[in-house]
N, C-alpha and C positions, 0 to 999 in steps of 0.2 A: 758833341752834344747828343747826337742821335744814338751813338753807341752807349753813352752813359745812361740814357733814359730807361732801358730795360733793367739795368742794375739798380737804379734808384727806385723803380717800381717794386722790384723784389724786396728791397730793404723795407719799404713801406708796408708790404704785405706781411713780412716777417714780424715787424713791430706790432701791426694790428692783430696778428694771430696770437702773439705773446700776451698782449693786453687782454684779449678775449679769454685766453686760458687763465691768466692771473685773476681776472674778474670772476671767472667760474669757481676757482679755488677759494677766493675770498667769500663768495656767496655761500659755498658749501660749509666753509669754516664758521661763518656767522650763524648758519642754521644749526650746526652741531653744538656751538657754544650756547645758543638759546635753549636747545633741548637739555643740556646739562644744567643750565641755570634753573630751568623749570623743575628738574629733579632735586636740585638743592633746596629750592623753596618748599617743595613737598616734604622733604626729609626734615627740614627745620620745623615745619608745622607738627610733624609727628613727634619730634624731640621735645617740643614745648608742652606737649600733653602729658609727658611722663616726668616723674621726679627722681627716679632711680631704677636700678635693676639691670638685668642682663640685656633686655630688649633695648633699653636706652643706650647701653654701651655699644651694641651692634649698630644702632642708628648713628651713634657718634663716629664709629669707624667708617660707615657708609658716607657720612657727610665729609669726612676727611678725604676719602677717595675721590668723591665728586669735585671737591674744591681743588684737589691736586690736578685732576683732569682739566678743569677750567683754567687753572694757571698755565698748564702746558699749551692749551689752545690759545690763550691770550698772548703768551710769549711768541708763538708761531705767527699769530696775526700781526703783532707789532713788527716782527722781523719782515713780514711781507710788505707792510706799508712803507717801511724805510728801505726796502730792497737790501736788507742786511742778510748775510749768510751765517747761519748758526752751525757751529761745530760742537758736537758733544763728545766727551771723553769719559772713559771709565778706567780707573787705575792707570792712567796715562795712555790708554789705547783709544784710537778714534772709533766712534760708534758708526756702524754701517748698517742701514736697514736690511733685513733679510731679503734674499733674492726671490723667495716664494711668498712675499707679502700679500699679493693678490689672492693666492690660494688660502692663506691663513685667514684673511678677512672673510672670505666666503664661508670657511668652516666656523668662524666666530659668529657670523650672522645666523647660521643654523643653530649654533649653541645658544645664542641669545634668544632666539625664537622659542626653543625648547624650555629654557629657563623662565621666560615670560609666561609660558603656559603653566609652569609649576607655580609661579607666583599667583596667577589668577585662581588656580585650584586651591592653593593654600589660603588665599583671602576668603574664599567661600567656606573653607573648613573652619577658619578662625571665627567667622561670623555666626557659626552655628551655636556657639557657646557664649554665655554671659559672665563667666567667671570660673574659678577653680583651677586645679592643676592642669586639666586637659586643655583649657583655653590658653593658659600660660605657656604650655609646651608648643601649642600651635602658633602662638605669636612669636616665640623665639625662632621657630623654624622659618616663619615668614620673614622675619628681620634678616636671618642669615641668607635666605634666597635673594632678597633685595640687595644685600651687600655683594653677593656673587654677581648679580646683574651689573652693578656699578663697576666692579673690577673687570669683568669681561668687556664692557663697553670702553673702559679706559684702554685696554689692550687693543681693541679694534681701532680706536681713534689714533693711538700711537702708531700703529702700522699704516693707517691711512695717510697720515701727515708726516711720516718719517721721524717720529719722536722716540726717544729712548724709553723703554720700560723693561728693565733687566729683571726677569723672573726665572732665569734658567735654574735647573735643579742643582747645578754645581755651585751656584751662588748662595745656597741655603746655609752653608756653614760659616764662611767669613762674611763680614759686612762689605758692601760694594757701593761706595759713594759715587754719585754721578755729578758731573759738572758741565756747564755750558760755557762756551767761549768762542770768540771770533779769531783766536790765534791758533797756530798749529800746535798739536799735542807734543808734550815733552818726550824725549827718547825713553823707551821702555828698557829696564834692566831685566833680563830673563830670570825666571823663577829659579831660585837656588844659587844665584850669583850675586855679587856685590859690585858696585861701581868702582872704577879704578881708584886706588889710593885709600879705599875704605876697608874697614875690618868688620866682618859679620859678627853681630852680637845677638844673643838670645836673651830677651828681657826676662828678669826673674819675677815670678808672681808673688804678690803679698802672701804672707803665711796664712791669712784667713780666706784666701781665694782658692777654691778647689778646681775651678774651671772658668775660663773666659768664654762666654757664649756670644756668638754672632759678632765677635770682635769688640764688643763694647760693654758687656754685662758680666760682672764677676760674681759667681755663686758663692755665697757665704759672707760677702763683704757688707759693711754698713751702707745704708741708703745714701750717705753722703758721697759714695764712690760712683753713683749712677750719673749718667749724663744729665745736665741741668734741664729744667723746664719741660717736664713730661706733658703730653697733650691732655692727660687726665690722671688724677691722683685721688685714691681713697686710702683708708687705713690698711686695706688688704691687698691692694693692687695699684701699680703704676702702669700707664699705657703710653707708649711712644709710637709715633707714626713715621719717623725717618730713621734709617733709609727704608724701612719697611715696618708695617704695624707689628709691634712687639709688646707682649704682656709680661710684667714682672710681678711675681707674687711676693708679698712682704710677710716675713715671719720674725717676730721679736726685733723689729727694726733692721733686719738684714735681708739680703736677696735670697729667697728660698727656692724660687723656680723662675725659669724664663721660657716663654713659649711663643710660637707663631702658628697661624692658620694659613693653609695653602689651598687654593681653589684651582680647578673644580675637584670635588671629592670623587675621584675615579681610581680604578685599579692602576692605571698608568701613572698617575700622580704618586700614589703610594709606593709602587714598585721602584720608581726612579729615585725617590728620596731614600727608600730602604737600601737601594744599591749603593748610593753615595755614602751613607752612614756605615754600612757593612765594610766598604772598602777602607774606611778610616779606623773603625773600632772593632772589626772582626764580625763573626757570624751572629753573635748575640743570642737572644732567646725568643722564639716565636710563641706568642701567647694567643694566637688567633683562634676564633671559633666560627665555623660555618656549618650549615646543614649538609648532610651527605650528598645532596644533589648539586651543591655549589662547587663544581670542580673546574670551572674556567672563569675567566675575567668577567664575562657577561653575567653568568649566574651569581657570581659573588657580588657584583654591583646590585643585582636585583635583591639579594638577601640583605644587603646593607640598607637599601631603600625601604625594605619592609621591616627593618629592625629585628631581623632574624639571624644576623651574623655580625661579626666585627673582625677587623684585622688589627692586631697589636704586636709590635716588636719592641723588645727591650734590650738595652746594652748596659750592663753593670760595670762601672768603672771605679777607680779608687776615690771614694768620697762623694761620687755623684752617679746618677742614673739617667740615661737617655731613653725616652719612650716615644714611639711613633704610633699614632692611633688613627684608624679610619673607621668611624662609626656612623658617618652621615654622608649623604650624597652631595652635601654642600661644601665640605672641606675635609682636609687631612690635617691633623694636629701634630706638632713636634714640640716636645717639652723636655727641658733639662732640669732635673731635681737635685738639690743639695740633700743628700741622704739624711743627715742628722736633723736638719731643719724641717724636712718633709715629715719625718717621724714625729716631731713635736707638733706640727700642724695637724697631722692626722689624729694624734692623741687628744689634742684639745677639741677637735671636732667630735670625736667619739664621746668625750665627757659631756658634751652639750645634749646628748640624747639620753 
């Protein structure tokens, strides 16, 4: 009995320490969820004040990001309450939080603070005007900055609680569905190989599809070919939020262009995406313009923020064109155009003036 007493005491101390740690995590999780909820209510109020336009669309994307963040936190919270273990997989491979998560969180905290300062400055700028094009431009910039804040915070919380948020540059070209499960991931068949007893087959594209974009969107095909239930739909554009926010331009009832925005709008973001595209499609054509003094990444980012420069790279392919644009400190844009439909859309737009 006397020998067992110390062991019993150690077990009690371990259990107490674990409970204290779990309660600390739960309290932090609840506080973060409450903060996200407050941002959702704020964005919903802004959304109700508008009837349409680009600002409302940006608010819509921000709301979707915030709600997705809240859903991730809610899933993590429920797993903690039931002591369930969540395992995430992507394309059959187990998700493992990065080893440098703490350092990434610290960097994100700094980036969030810098962006929050930009938001405050832009709020003051927008308040100076009562209407017109200048105020409209200021409000669009403000909405984009707030969306950036929501995305950066989602990444911070994902790192903090070990949740998956796959935004690597190599994932820009194919779609990357994520799943959560309590079972072990299925075996992975290495790229370029097929499972035993199976024959590799390359699916044929429909004749009216010149390019499959992001694994789900066929340039040139009718709208009936698109994934069902877009998050937002107008005569000119359909917006999807899964697996990543994607905008589809509609031209004569067909898919005319498909695009995505990536944050933050930095030289590193642009160069990484450009490198991935050049590796797949060749060198392309550089259409960038910068002042003579902008000869490094820092000065080019400054020129972009001052609207005195832009980075544009284009890849002309058979029947479609890829264009990568960096014209804003908020994001980098990647768009795939159906050449024939884009020419028709541009012609109609020109005729309106």
